[in-house]
C-alpha positions in Angstrom: -8.0 -18.3 122.5 -10.0 -21.5 122.0 -7.0 -23.4 123.4 -7.0 -21.3 126.5 -10.7 -22.0 127.0 -10.0 -25.8 126.3 -7.1 -25.7 128.7 -9.2 -24.1 131.4 -6.5 -21.4 131.7 -7.3 -19.6 135.1 -6.0 -16.3 133.9 -8.2 -16.4 130.8 -11.6 -15.0 132.2 -12.7 -12.6 129.5 -13.3 -13.8 125.9 -13.8 -11.0 123.5 -14.3 -12.3 120.0 -16.1 -9.2 118.6 -15.8 -8.8 114.8 -14.1 -12.1 114.1 -16.5 -13.7 111.7 -16.9 -16.7 114.0 -20.2 -17.9 112.4 -22.0 -21.0 113.5 -18.9 -23.3 113.0 -16.7 -21.2 115.3 -19.5 -20.8 117.8 -19.8 -24.7 117.9 -16.0 -25.1 118.5 -16.2 -22.6 121.3 -19.2 -24.3 122.8 -17.2 -27.7 123.0 -14.5 -25.9 125.0 -16.8 -23.8 127.1 -18.8 -26.8 128.4 -15.7 -28.0 130.3 -14.5 -24.5 131.3 -14.5 -23.1 134.8 -12.6 -19.8 134.4 -14.3 -17.8 131.6 -16.7 -15.2 133.2 -17.3 -12.9 130.3 -18.1 -13.7 126.6 -18.5 -11.2 123.9 -19.4 -12.7 120.4 -20.9 -9.5 119.0 -21.1 -9.0 115.3 -19.9 -12.4 114.2 -22.6 -13.8 111.9 -23.7 -16.3 114.5 -27.2 -17.9 113.8 -29.5 -20.1 115.5 -27.2 -23.3 115.1 -24.3 -21.5 116.7 -26.1 -20.1 119.5 -27.9 -23.4 120.2 -24.4 -25.0 120.7 -23.5 -22.1 123.1 -26.7 -22.6 125.0 -26.0 -26.4 125.4 -22.6 -25.5 126.8 -24.2 -23.0 129.2 -26.2 -25.8 130.7 -22.9 -27.4 131.9 -21.0 -24.2 132.6 -21.0 -22.4 135.8 -18.4 -19.7 135.6 -19.9 -17.5 132.8 -21.8 -14.4 134.2 -22.1 -12.2 131.2 -22.8 -13.0 127.5 -22.9 -10.5 124.7 -24.1 -11.8 121.3 -25.5 -8.6 119.8 -25.5 -7.9 116.0 -25.7 -11.6 114.9 -28.3 -13.6 113.1 -29.9 -15.1 116.0 -33.7 -15.8 115.6 -36.4 -16.9 117.8 -35.3 -20.6 117.9 -31.9 -19.5 119.1 -33.5 -17.2 121.8 -35.6 -20.1 122.9 -32.5 -22.3 123.2 -30.8 -19.6 125.3 -33.9 -19.3 127.6 -33.8 -23.2 128.1 -30.2 -23.0 129.0 -30.8 -20.1 131.5 -33.4 -22.1 133.2 -30.7 -24.6 134.2 -27.8 -22.2 134.6 -27.6 -20.0 137.7 -24.4 -18.2 136.9 -25.4 -16.0 133.9 -26.8 -12.7 135.2 -26.5 -10.5 132.1 -27.2 -11.3 128.4 -27.2 -9.0 125.4 -29.0 -10.2 122.3 -29.7 -6.7 120.8 -30.0 -6.2 117.1 -30.8 -9.8 116.3 -34.0 -11.2 114.9 -35.4 -12.9 118.0 -38.9 -11.3 117.4 -41.8 -11.4 119.9 -41.6 -15.2 120.5 -37.9 -15.2 121.2 -38.2 -12.1 123.6 -41.1 -13.8 125.4 -39.0 -16.9 126.0 -36.1 -15.0 127.4 -38.3 -12.8 129.6 
């Protein structure tokens, strides 16, 4: 799957990585590929043990990416710092219209940053 993202495979538009134990390291690998991709529109990273470091890498990739419209990252270990990084990326990214961070630990500060 990562290779398809790296190769910018035009037929690979939906990345569903739920329950794959991706963690921060896997999220960082995906982020490197995603920053150069223009075909993936939907990403589901639900329930993967991704924390602030992993989501910060994804956020940096989103600053460069213009194809992703939906991101699901529910049931991870994302805290306020990760939510703030996503908020900063969304300020620069005009393609993302839906984001799901349910059942993380973003707290009030993270929620305010995203709002």
